[in-house]
N, C-alpha and C positions, 0 to 999 in steps of 0.2 A: 504494499499500500504506499509506503514511504521509502524514498530512495536513500535517506541518511538517518543516522541516529539522532541528530538534532531535532528534525521534524517529528520523528516518532516519540521522542521524549516530551516535546511540547504537547502533542496530541494526548498522551497518557495523563498529562497534568492538568488538562483543561478543566475538569470538574472541580478539582481541588482549588484551582485558582479562582474560580467563581465564588466558591464559598469563603475563602480567605479574603477576597476583595470586599465581599459584603461585610464580613466581620470587622475588617479595618475601618471601613467607612462608618459603621455603627460606633466603634470605639472612638474614632476621631470626633464624631458629632457629640458623643457623651462628654468627651474631654472639653470640647468647646463650650458645652452648656455649664460645666463645672469650673471652667477656668477662672471666672471672676472671684471665686471663693478662695483661690490659692495664690493669685498673682501678686498680691501685696507682700508676700514673703518671698524674696528673690531665690534663696536657696531651695525652699520647698517647691516653688514654682518650676525651677530648673530640673529638679528630680522628678517632679510630676510629668513634665514634658518628655523626659527621657524614658518614661515608661512606654511610650508609643513605639520605640524600635523593638520592643520585646517580641511582638508577633513576627517581625521580619526575621529575628534571630531564630525563633522556634521553627518557622517555615523553612528558612535557609538551611539550618543544621539538619532538620529532618529530611529535606529534599536531598541534600548532599550525601547524607549517610545512606539513603536508599538508592541513589543513582548507580552506584557501582557495587558496594558491599551488599546492599539489599538484593540486587540481581544475582550476585554471586551466590548468596545464601539460598536463593530460590532455584538456582541451577540454570537460570536463563542466560547468564553471561557467557557460559561455555558455548552455547549455541551461536551467540553473536560473534565470538572470536574465532570460530571455524570458518567464517566467511572471509572474503578478501580484506575486510576492514581491519586496520591494525589496532593494537591496544592503545597506542597514543592517540589515534583518531577518535576512538571511543571516549577516552578521557576528555579530549578537547570538545567534542560535540556535547558530552553531558555537562561540561562546565558552561558552554555557551547557552545551553537550554536552561540551566539553573539561573544564570544571569538574566536571561530574557523573562523568565517567570517572575523573578523578584522585581524586575522593572515594571511588570504589569501591576504589582502590588504598589510600587511607588507611584504609578499614575493614579491608582485608587486613593492613595494617601493625599496627593496633591489636590485632586478634584474635591475630596470630602473636606479638606482644610479650607479651601476657598469657599465652598458652600457654607460650611459651619461658620466661618468668619462673617459671611454676609448675613446669615440668619441671626447670629447672636451679637453682631456689631463689635467684633474683636479688632477690626482694623488691620488684619493681616493681608499684606499685598500679595498678588500672585507671584512676584519675584521672590518674596520671603518664603512663601509656601513651596515654591519650586526648590529653593536652597535646601530647606528642611527635608523635603522628599528625596533629593539627590543624596544627601549625607546618609539618610536612613537606608536608601537602597544600596549604596556602596558598602555600608556596614554589613547589611544582610548578605550580600554577595561574598564578602571576604570570609565570613564565618561559615557560609555555606560551602565555599570552595575548600576551606580547611577540613570540614567533615568529609567532603568528597575525596580529598587527597588522603586523609587518614584511612578512609574505607578502601581506596585503591591500593594502598601499601599493605594494610592488615587483612583485608577481606572480611572484617567483622563489623557489622553495623552497630552493635552496642558500643564497641570500642570507639568507633568513629564519632558517635553521638557524645560519648563521655569526654573525649579529647576536646572537641569543639565547645561543648557546654562549659567545661571547666575553664577554658580560655576566655569565653564570654563573661562568666561570672567574675573571673579575676580582673578583667578590663573594667567592669562596673565598679568593683571594689576600689581599685586604684583611682578611678575618676571620682567616685563619691568621697573617698578619703581626702583627696585634695580640695574638695569644696568646703569641708569643715575643719580640717586639720592643716594649718600652714606648712608644717614640715613635710607633708606629702605633696605639696604643690609641684615640686620639681620632678615628680614621677609621672604626672599626668600626661605630658607629651608622648609617653610610651604607650598609652592606652588608645586603642582604636576608637573608643567612645569619645575621647578628647579630640582625636583627629577628625572625627565626623562632626562634633558639635561644639568645638571650643569657642566659637563666636556666638553660641546660643543655638537651641534646637531649631530655630527659624533663621538660618543664615541666608545671606544673599548670594546666590549663584555658586559657581565653583570656587571653593576655597583652596588655597595652596596646600593645606593639610590633607585635602581629599586625595592628593597625589600619592600620599603614603598608603592610603587604603587600596588605591589602584596597584601600586607597586607590590604590596603584600599579596594581592590576589594573583598577580602575574607570576610571582615567585612560587606560590603554592601550586599553581597549575603546572608550571615548569617542573617542579619536583615530582608531581604526580604522573607526568607523561610517560616515563619509562616503566612505571610500576607494573602494569599488566603484562608487558613483554618480559619482565624479569623474573616472574615466578610461575609455578605450575598451578593454574586455577583449578584443575580437576582434583587435586589432592589437598587443597586448602581445608576443605570441610570433610575430609575423609571418604570422599566418593572414589 
């Protein structure tokens, strides 16, 4: 039906994307409705706004872990690798499909933010909404690709989820600690959360720190490319 792994992966994710897009839109509209009650406390407001990337991280990590390790556990990855498609091409197509899927969620975030701002009079400009959606999307892609890479190397979906989830929690802790404890402020630039939102969750356009998120994603994809060609898929799970 499809000529490449990329299109097949997008097709398989279509129903989940619809559900996640609706959920994100509802969450954003709820956040817009509650925003006036927390915006007078700057630190609380920032942490509250940073809860919005959580669905992107959950989706990205889950998608990335299923993309390769999930297929390997189900035995479908073997069938794909006996075709002329190389392991590196599979990884690359899966990574692009992950990024495209999270970009769809980013569009849902942008549209619902603009809509919520208009309904509740928050004064968020489309440019600011686009900046926030861009940072959130890049963050979700990086951690999704981390899970994909971990799954490609280990062949274990739970392991891939654990590695990416621990990394995401650590990034949140480092960023949040820097908000309240001055001695941790110097650690914040190493957190992808800071790289995505250091000018606030509604930044304007492409920030220079976003390049670190892009660079991290590229490095993780490069590390994962040779993983499938470097091990025996058929024996990883005792088959």
